[in-house]
C-alpha positions in Angstrom: -34.1 73.7 -3.4 -36.4 72.3 -0.7 -33.9 71.9 2.4 -32.2 75.2 4.5 -29.9 74.3 7.0 -27.6 76.2 9.6 -25.6 75.8 12.5 -26.8 77.6 15.3 -23.1 78.1 16.7 -20.9 77.2 13.6 -17.7 77.6 16.1 -17.3 75.9 19.8 -14.5 75.2 21.6 -13.7 71.9 23.8 -10.8 70.4 26.1 -10.2 66.5 24.5 -11.8 64.5 27.1 -14.8 66.7 27.4 -17.9 67.2 24.9 -19.3 70.1 22.6 -22.6 69.9 21.5 -23.6 72.4 18.8 -27.5 72.4 17.3 -28.3 72.1 14.0 -32.0 73.4 12.1 -33.3 72.0 9.3 -36.2 73.5 7.3 -38.3 71.7 4.9 -38.9 74.6 2.2 -41.0 72.3 -0.3 -44.4 71.2 -0.7 -44.4 67.7 0.4 -43.9 65.9 3.5 -39.8 65.3 3.0 -37.4 62.7 4.3 -33.4 64.2 5.2 -30.5 62.3 6.3 -27.5 63.7 8.0 -23.9 62.5 8.7 -20.6 64.2 9.3 -17.6 64.9 7.5 -14.4 66.4 8.0 -11.8 65.2 10.6 -13.8 65.6 13.4 -16.0 62.8 12.3 -14.0 60.3 13.8 -15.3 61.5 17.2 -18.4 63.1 16.8 -22.2 62.0 16.0 -25.5 63.5 14.7 -28.6 62.8 17.1 -31.1 61.9 15.4 -29.7 61.3 12.1 -32.7 61.1 10.5 -35.8 63.7 10.4 -39.0 63.7 8.7 -40.4 67.2 8.5 -44.0 68.8 7.2 -43.4 71.6 4.6 -42.6 75.1 5.8 -41.7 73.0 8.8 -38.6 73.2 10.9 -36.9 70.4 12.5 -33.9 70.3 15.3 -30.8 67.8 15.6 -27.9 68.0 17.7 -24.2 67.2 16.9 -22.1 66.1 19.7 -18.2 65.8 19.8 -16.3 64.0 21.8 -12.6 64.2 21.6 -10.8 61.8 23.1 -7.4 63.0 25.7 -4.6 61.4 23.9 -1.3 62.9 22.4 -2.7 61.7 19.1 -5.4 64.9 18.9 -3.1 67.9 18.7 -4.3 70.8 20.0 -6.0 73.8 17.0 -8.8 74.0 14.8 -10.4 71.6 13.4 -12.9 72.3 10.2 -16.3 69.9 10.1 -19.4 70.2 8.2 -23.1 68.4 8.7 -24.5 66.8 5.4 -27.9 67.1 5.1 -29.6 65.4 2.2 -32.9 64.6 1.5 -33.7 60.8 0.7 -36.4 61.6 -2.7 -34.2 64.5 -4.0 -30.0 63.5 -2.9 -28.9 65.8 -5.4 -30.2 69.3 -3.4 -28.3 68.1 -0.5 -26.5 71.1 1.1 -23.4 70.7 3.8 -23.8 73.5 6.6 -20.2 73.9 8.2 -18.6 75.2 11.2 -15.5 74.8 13.1 -14.2 73.3 16.7 -11.1 74.3 18.5 -9.8 71.6 20.5 -7.8 73.1 23.7 -4.3 72.5 24.5 -3.9 69.8 27.5 -0.8 68.7 29.2 0.2 65.6 30.8 4.0 65.1 31.8 6.2 62.9 33.6 9.5 62.4 34.6 11.5 58.8 35.9 14.8 58.9 37.0 17.0 55.5 36.2 18.7 54.1 37.8 17.4 55.8 41.4 20.4 54.3 43.1 24.1 54.4 41.5 27.1 53.2 42.8 30.8 54.7 42.2 34.0 56.2 44.0 34.5 59.7 41.7 31.3 60.3 39.5 28.0 58.2 38.8 25.6 58.9 35.6 21.9 58.8 35.4 19.1 59.6 33.4 15.8 61.5 33.3 13.0 60.5 31.4 10.7 63.1 30.2 7.3 62.1 28.4 4.5 64.4 27.5 1.4 62.2 26.5 -0.6 65.7 25.8 -1.6 67.2 22.3 0.7 70.2 22.5 4.7 70.4 22.5 5.7 71.2 25.9 9.4 73.6 27.2 10.8 71.5 30.6 13.2 73.1 32.1 15.5 70.4 34.3 17.1 71.2 37.7 19.6 69.1 39.7 19.6 70.0 43.7 21.3 68.3 46.7 19.7 68.9 50.1 23.2 68.5 51.7 25.2 69.6 49.1 27.4 67.1 49.3 27.2 66.3 45.5 27.8 68.3 42.3 25.4 67.7 39.8 25.4 68.5 36.1 22.4 68.3 33.9 22.4 68.1 30.6 20.6 69.9 28.6 18.9 71.7 31.3 16.1 72.4 28.7 14.0 69.9 26.9 10.9 70.7 24.4 8.9 67.5 24.2 6.4 67.1 21.2 3.4 65.6 21.7 2.8 61.7 22.5 6.6 61.7 22.7 9.7 61.5 24.9 12.9 63.6 25.7 15.8 62.0 27.8 18.8 64.3 29.9 21.8 63.2 30.8 22.3 63.8 35.0 25.9 63.4 36.3 26.7 63.4 39.8 30.0 63.5 42.1 30.7 63.9 45.4 32.6 67.3 46.2 35.0 65.5 48.9 36.6 62.5 48.3 36.4 59.5 50.8 39.3 57.6 51.2 38.6 55.1 54.0 35.5 54.2 56.0 32.1 52.9 54.9 30.1 53.4 51.9 27.8 56.7 52.2 24.6 57.5 50.4 23.9 60.5 49.1 20.5 61.7 48.4 19.4 64.2 45.5 17.0 65.2 43.1 15.6 66.7 39.5 13.4 69.2 39.4 11.2 68.8 36.3 8.8 72.2 35.1 6.4 71.9 32.3 6.2 75.6 31.6 2.8 76.8 32.7 2.8 73.6 34.8 3.4 71.7 38.5 7.1 71.1 39.1 7.7 67.2 39.0 10.2 65.6 41.4 12.5 63.2 40.2 14.1 61.0 43.6 17.5 59.7 43.8 20.5 58.8 45.2 24.3 57.9 44.9 26.3 55.0 46.9 29.7 56.6 47.2 32.1 53.5 47.6 35.7 54.6 49.4 38.8 55.1 47.4 40.9 52.4 49.5 38.7 49.0 50.5 38.1 48.4 54.3 40.3 45.1 53.2 43.5 47.3 52.8 44.0 48.2 56.4 44.2 44.7 57.7 45.8 43.2 54.5 48.9 45.6 55.1 49.1 44.5 58.7 49.0 41.0 58.0 52.2 41.7 55.7 54.2 43.8 58.0 53.4 41.0 60.7 54.7 38.0 58.1 57.5 40.5 56.9 59.0 41.3 60.3 58.6 37.6 61.3 60.7 36.9 58.3 63.1 39.1 59.0 64.2 37.8 62.7 64.0 34.6 61.0 66.7 35.5 59.0 69.4 37.6 61.3 68.3 34.7 64.2 68.8 31.6 62.4 69.7 31.9 59.0 72.4 34.6 58.5 75.0 33.3 60.5 74.8 29.5 59.0 74.9 30.9 55.3 78.0 33.7 55.9 80.2 30.1 57.4 79.0 28.6 54.4 80.0 31.1 51.9 83.5 31.7 53.1 84.3 27.8 53.1 82.6 27.3 49.4 84.4 30.1 48.4 87.8 30.7 49.7 89.7 27.8 47.2 87.9 29.1 44.4 88.1 32.9 45.0 92.5 32.1 45.6 92.5 30.6 42.2 90.4 33.3 40.2 92.7 36.1 41.9 96.0 34.2 40.2 94.1 34.0 36.8 93.1 37.3 37.1 96.9 38.2 37.5 97.5 36.7 34.4 94.6 37.9 32.6 95.9 41.9 33.6 99.9 40.7 32.3 98.4 39.7 28.8 96.5 42.3 28.2 99.5 44.8 28.9 101.3 42.9 26.4 98.6 42.8 23.6 98.3 46.9 24.1 101.5 47.4 23.8 101.8 45.3 20.6 98.5 47.5 19.5 100.4 50.8 19.9 103.1 49.3 17.8 101.4 48.3 14.9 99.1 51.2 15.0 102.3 53.5 14.3 103.5 51.2 11.4 100.4 51.4 10.1 100.3 55.0 10.3 103.6 55.8 8.9 103.3 52.9 5.8 99.4 54.7 4.8 101.2 57.9 5.0 104.2 56.9 2.3 101.5 55.6 0.1 99.5 58.8 0.1 102.4 60.8 -1.1 103.4 58.3 -3.9 99.6 58.2 -5.1 98.7 54.7 -4.1 96.3 55.8 -1.9 94.1 58.4 -1.2 93.7 60.3 1.9 90.2 59.5 3.0 90.9 55.7 2.3 93.7 55.9 5.0 91.2 57.7 7.1 88.9 55.2 6.8 91.9 52.2 7.9 92.8 54.0 10.7 89.0 54.6 12.4 88.3 51.1 11.6 88.9 49.7 15.4 86.9 52.9 16.6 83.8 51.7 18.9 80.5 51.7 17.6 78.4 54.3 18.2 75.6 53.6 21.0 71.3 52.8 19.2 69.1 55.9 19.7 67.2 55.7 22.9 63.6 54.7 22.1 61.0 57.3 21.8 58.6 56.7 24.4 55.0 58.2 23.5 52.8 59.2 26.8 49.5 57.3 26.5 46.5 59.3 24.9 42.7 59.5 25.7 40.4 57.9 23.9 36.7 58.2 23.7 34.6 56.8 21.1 30.7 56.3 20.3 29.4 53.4 18.2 25.5 53.7 17.6 23.3 51.7 16.1 20.2 51.8 14.5 18.4 48.6 13.6 14.6 47.3 12.6 13.0 45.0 14.6 14.1 41.7 14.1 17.3 42.3 12.8 20.9 42.8 13.9 23.4 45.3 13.5 27.0 46.0 13.9 29.5 48.5 14.4 33.7 48.1 15.3 36.8 49.5 16.3 39.9 47.9 14.8 43.4 48.7 16.6 45.6 50.7 13.9 48.9 49.2 13.1 51.8 50.6 16.2 48.9 50.9 18.8 47.4 49.6 22.2 44.3 50.6 23.1 43.5 50.0 27.3 39.8 50.2 27.9 38.6 51.4 31.1 34.7 52.2 31.0 31.8 51.0 29.1 29.2 53.1 28.8 25.6 51.8 28.0 22.7 53.9 26.3 19.0 52.6 25.6 17.1 55.8 25.4 13.5 54.0 24.1 13.6 51.2 26.3 14.2 48.9 23.6 13.9 44.9 24.0 16.4 42.6 22.7 20.1 41.4 23.4 23.3 43.7 23.1 26.8 41.4 22.9 30.2 42.9 22.6 33.0 40.8 21.5 36.8 40.8 20.5 36.7 38.6 17.1 34.6 35.7 17.9 35.6 35.9 21.3 32.6 37.0 23.6 33.0 39.5 26.3 29.6 41.0 27.9 26.0 40.2 27.0 23.3 42.1 28.2 19.4 42.3 27.6 18.0 45.6 26.1 15.2 45.3 28.7 17.3 45.3 31.6 18.5 49.0 31.6 18.4 52.3 29.8 21.7 54.3 31.0 24.4 51.3 32.2 28.1 52.1 32.9 31.0 49.3 33.5 34.0 50.1 35.0 37.3 47.7 34.7 39.9 48.1 37.9 41.8 46.0 35.4 42.1 47.0 31.3 40.7 45.3 28.5 43.9 45.5 26.4 43.7 45.1 22.4 46.9 45.0 20.5 47.2 46.4 16.4 45.1 44.4 14.6 42.5 43.6 16.8 38.6 44.4 16.7 36.2 45.0 19.0 32.7 44.0 17.5 28.8 45.5 19.3 26.3 43.2 17.9 22.7 44.5 18.9 19.6 42.2 18.0 16.5 44.3 17.8 13.4 42.6 19.4 10.9 45.7 19.9 11.1 49.1 19.8 10.5 50.7 23.0 7.5 53.3 23.7 9.5 56.3 23.4 10.9 55.0 19.8 9.4 57.0 16.4 10.2 55.1 14.3 10.1 50.8 14.0 13.4 50.6 14.5 16.0 50.0 18.3 18.5 53.0 18.9 21.5 51.9 21.0 24.7 53.1 21.4 27.9 52.1 23.3 30.7 54.7 24.5 34.1 53.0 25.2 36.5 55.3 27.0 40.1 54.7 28.1 43.6 55.2 26.7 45.6 54.3 23.3 49.4 54.2 23.0 51.6 54.5 19.9 54.9 52.5 19.4 57.0 55.2 17.6 60.0 53.0 17.7 
């Protein structure tokens, strides 16, 4: 063996984005001048270098080189130890190469951001937001989430309250806000609030948002009621002052002659009904006596006579229809679609059922791009661009009604997956809220 090599500091630590240097000493134990080639092996070779890469050493002498580590500050360079080696190969005798080994420890670093979408929401009773937490560091980070309202006018619900975000990943939490007191009239009021995201061992981050609360009763309702009352009073005055006397006089004149004729016909009909009833009672008595005689002689059975006697009975009224109260409806349609492909999910209304849709909640947690289409059969209801939202709600004053046999279809066309995607698929969801009525009659 004509070469001996050693690392002066086999174990070092460095934070990604900084520089660490390790010296290597090479000794020529041969009897002639030898040239040596130095290169790195192992994972750190991607972000390290040896300088100089060539050494020429006299017999019995030492020479030195430096290994420089420059790990990038990126989520893909995970924290933890990395093993490496420096291969020292004699140019004339490559079979005598030696590889001194060392370890470099990559320290963890955190780079966490939080974003609230949408920043401003509208609603009468409640509103929804979404908090996206991105971890650009190289180690998993637990993040605690707390909603705060400085004016104490909102009830804020954060779900989940703790997120564990992996390196290079994003996690999402639902933020639901509702006013503590209902506003029935007046102007729309803005309620500011905050969501604080605190990484473990890190600095808290504050994401600000607001809810614009609309009054339950629209502002134009009072004017509309006043106009209707005025028109009603004018119509009532015109009726009592002008139309009612003229109508009463014309009506009395028009019905006088027909009324006399109708009364005469009514008296005649009463007399005919009285005579018919007397004849029916007499016939019923005779039929009863005849039936009794036939039973005694064995010609008829008692049940046959009873059936004949009851034939004239009134038919019982049909049973009242069964009224079934509407039941709440809540169904989630999820699509996982590869890039440039289209995915479809459906809801088909069962027989004897009617579905009334009051709310549609759209979810695009990865920030994918493409299109989302909602239709009933071949009739398109809505079309939306995925790039325009991450969390969106449609509320309908007049619900969308689907009857038995109709199908609600969700089509998602994936153009590109978002930066928070964990694979090459778009992940989109639609939540359908409403009520379903079942006809039991």
